[in-house]
C-alpha positions as CSV (number, residue, x, y, z in Angstrom):
1,X,112.8,71.5,61.1
2,X,109.7,69.1,61.2
3,X,107.9,68.6,57.8
4,X,104.5,66.8,56.8
5,X,105.3,63.4,55.1
6,X,102.3,62.8,53.4
7,X,103.5,64.2,50.0
8,X,106.5,62.5,50.0
9,X,104.8,59.4,51.2
10,X,103.6,56.4,48.5
11,X,100.0,57.2,49.9
12,X,100.0,61.1,49.4
13,X,97.3,63.4,51.1
14,X,93.7,62.7,49.9
15,X,91.2,65.0,51.5
16,X,88.0,62.9,51.2
17,X,89.5,60.0,52.4
18,X,91.3,61.7,55.7
19,X,87.9,63.1,56.5
20,X,86.3,59.3,56.1
21,X,89.2,57.8,57.9
22,X,88.9,60.8,60.8
23,X,84.9,60.8,61.6
24,X,84.6,57.2,61.3
25,X,82.6,55.9,63.9
26,X,85.5,53.9,65.1
27,X,87.9,56.5,65.7
28,X,89.2,57.5,68.9
29,X,91.2,60.8,70.3
30,X,92.9,61.3,72.7
31,X,93.7,65.2,73.7
32,X,96.5,66.3,75.9
33,X,96.3,69.8,77.7
34,X,99.0,72.0,79.0
35,X,97.4,73.2,82.8
36,X,100.0,75.5,82.8
37,X,99.1,77.2,80.0
38,X,95.5,78.2,80.7
39,X,94.8,74.4,80.0
40,X,95.3,75.2,75.9
41,X,95.3,71.6,74.0
42,X,98.9,70.8,72.9
43,X,98.6,67.5,71.5
44,X,96.3,64.9,69.8
45,X,96.7,61.4,69.2
46,X,93.7,59.8,66.8
47,X,93.6,55.7,66.6
48,X,91.5,53.6,66.6
49,X,91.0,49.4,67.6
50,X,90.0,46.9,64.6
51,X,90.4,43.1,63.8
52,X,92.9,42.0,61.3
53,X,92.7,38.4,60.0
54,X,91.3,37.7,63.8
55,X,94.2,39.5,65.1
56,X,92.8,42.6,67.3
57,X,95.1,45.1,66.4
58,X,95.6,49.3,67.4
59,X,95.9,51.1,64.7
60,X,97.9,54.9,65.8
61,X,96.5,56.9,62.5
62,X,98.1,60.7,63.3
63,X,99.4,62.5,66.4
64,X,100.0,66.2,66.5
65,X,101.7,68.4,68.9
66,X,102.1,72.2,69.6
67,X,105.9,72.6,68.8
68,X,106.0,75.1,71.5
69,X,105.9,72.3,74.1
70,X,107.0,69.4,72.0
71,X,110.0,68.5,70.2
72,X,110.0,67.3,66.6
73,X,111.6,63.7,66.6
74,X,111.2,63.4,62.6
75,X,114.3,63.2,60.9
């Protein structure tokens, strides 16, 4: 069974910080739709491109997946 790990992490969950992160102008989203299920959304990824210490980086922030179509890989 998958468990959201935020509560167990050092960071915890902070509604205001998460809202600011997800609504930031540099936030990008990739949505996957299942054509066999009336084009219903089945997964989403939140990511951003940034510069860190003069290096171009990609931050993968959040991945969400509908359990009906995806297998959980988190132990």
